[in-house]
N, C-alpha and C positions, 0 to 999 in steps of 0.2 A: 504494500500500500504506500503510495507516495505521500510525503509529509505535506500538510497544509502550511502554506507560507505564513510567516509572521510579518510584522510591519517593516517597512523600509523608510528610514529617516535620513535626511540630508541636512547638514549644518554648514553654513557658509559664513566665515568670519575670519579676520586676520589674527585673532587671538585664540590659540589652541586650547587655552585654559577653559574657554567657554564650552568647547566641545566636551571636555571632561565633566563639566558641571551638568550639561544637558544629558549626557549619557547616564549620570547618576540619577537625575530627575526621572528619566524614562524608566529606569530600573525600579526605583522605589514606588513609582506609580503603576507598575505592572504593565507598562507598554513595551512588551518584549519584541525585539527585532534586531535589525542590523542598522548601525549608524555609519554613514559615509561623511567624512569631514573634508572640506575644501577651504583653503585660504584664498584661492583665486576664483572669482565668480565666473570667469570665462570657462575654466575647467569644469566648474559645477554645471554651467549651462550645457556644455557638451555631454556631460554625464546624464543630466536630466532629460535630454532629448531622446536618449536611447535606453534608459534604465528605469525600472519602476520606482516610484517614490510616493509614499502615503502622506508624509508631512515634511515640509521644507521650513527650516528655521534659519533666517538670514539677517545679517546686519544691513542697514539701509545705506550706510556710507562706506563705500569701498573705492579704491583708486580706479580700477578698470571699468567698473559698471556698478550702478547702485542696485540695491535689493529690489527696488520697484522696476528698474529696467530689466532685471533678471526675470522676474515673473511675467513681465510684459512681452518678453521674447518667446515665451512658451505658449504653444497653441492650446494645450490643456494643462494648466498649472496644477500642481498638487495643492492640498490644503497648506496654507503658508502663514507663518508667524514672522512678522517684521519687527526687528529690534533696533533701537536707536538711543544714542546718548542725548538727543535733542528732540523729545517727543512732540513738543508744540510746533517746532519748525516744520515738520513733515506731516502733521496730523491730517490736514485737509486732503493733501495729495494721496496719502496712504489709503484713506477710506474711499477714494474714488476707484480703488481696485477691488471692491467687494465682489464684483462680478468675475473676478479672477481667482476666486476661492481664498480670499484673504480671511484668515481665521482669527488673527489678533494682531494688534499693533501696540507695542508697549516699550517703556524704557528698559535698557539692559539691566539696570539695577533692580527691576521688579520681576525678573524671570523666575526666581525661586518662589517668591510669595504668590505669584499669579499662575504658576504652572498647573495647579488643580483646575483652575478655570480653563486653561488651554486644553487640558485632558478632556474635560466635560464637553467642550465645544467640538473637539475632534471626534469623540465617540458618537455624539449626537448627529453629526453630519453624515457619518457612515451608515446610519440607520435606514437611509432611503434605498441603498443598494446592497448593504451588507447586514449581516446579523453577527453580533459579537457573542461568542460562546466560550464556555470553559471546556478545557480538555480534562477528561475525567481522572487522569492519573497524575495531574500536576496541579497543585494548589494555587489558586489566584492567577492562573495564566489565561489571558484572553486571546482568542484567535478570531480573526475576521473570516466569515464564510459568505460567499456570494449567495444572495437569495435564490438566484437562478440554479444554483447547484444543490439546493435542498429538495429532497424527494418527499419526505414526510416527517411529522413530529409525533412523538409518542410520550404522553404524560404518565408519569408514575409518581403518585402522591404529589409532593410539592416541586418535583423536578420534571422538566420536559426534555427528552432526548431529541437530538437533531440528527437526522439520518441523511447522508449523501451517498453517492456511488462508491466513494473511497473510504468511508468511515464505518467502523463497527457500530451496530445499533446502540451500544452502551458507552461509546467513546466520547461523544460531544453532548453537552447539555447546557441548558439555561434555566434560570430561576424565574420563569414566567409560565403562567397558565395558558392553556389553549385559547381561553377567552381573551386574554390580553393580546396574544399573537394575532387573533383574527381582527382585532381593532387596529393593529399595526400594519397588517398585510393589505395589499390592494384588493379591492372588491372583485369577487369572482375568480381570484387567483388560487383559492384553496377551498377545500370542502371537508367538513368534519363527518367522517363516515361512522365513527363510534365516539363514545364519550371521551375516550382517551387517545383518539387517533385523528390527526389532521393531515390530509394529503395535499400536495401541490399539483394542481390540475395540469400544468404544462408538461409534466413528466409522464402522463398516462399515454401508453402506447397501444393499449387495448383494453376492452371490457368484454368479458365472456363468462357465462355461467355465474353471474352476480359477483364477479371477481375483477378487480382492476389490476392491470399490469403496469408497474412503474419503471420497467426496464431493469438493467443490471444493478445488483448490489455489490458490496465489497468482496463477496465470495465468488462473484462471477455468475451467480444464479439470478433469475428474474425475481423481483420483489412483487409478490402476489398478496393482495389484501381483499378479504371478503367485504362486501357491502351488505349490511343487515337489511332485512325486508322493509323495515319502517323508513329507511333512508333511500331506498332505490329510486323512487319516483323523483324526489328532489335532486338526487345526484344525476339522473339521466337528463333532466331539464337543463342543468348547468353543463353537463358533458357535451350535449348537442350544440351548445353555443360556442364551444372552443374552436 
């Protein structure tokens, strides 16, 4: 089974001590992943054009290119935190980049005290396309899973397991109920076939003998789930709309 990737972070600043501080902040806030550090914004730009990045943290004042120019040159910028020693000087210009995934704009001196806010904003932004889940064998580790990769959810008491093609049914979980998930997921994208089972409609490759086929699971076999009699009519109505 291939490992689900963790976050990728990029820090751009001419002070390497800042990268050490941010690496520590990421670790203590359980934002596990790989940190790439660049002193030169041009090298950072070349990296960002070809490599994945979930959050960019950059100084605004750099010799070759400003932090704002850096994100302005990216077609699809990652979520970005801009830091400066002169917050009032650049505030208006910085917030004009909100449509470029600007996550926060703050003085360098506030990075430690404000990092919990940055974390919350970062995680909340991911909720539209990703679900943040725990890996069952590692305490406090969050992993981002694309919603499109999730085949179904299985609730057991207060825990809901998240099943993908590459994950064991008891490997990934969240502390949310199926009711909470349905309010979060887009309308008609899912269907609750049982009290404890919520399936993602896009993964259905067949329906036969009151059984849905969600395609391959982690063991290479098809995921087959029965639809109870009381749910069949409502399920078929939604299934025919897909």
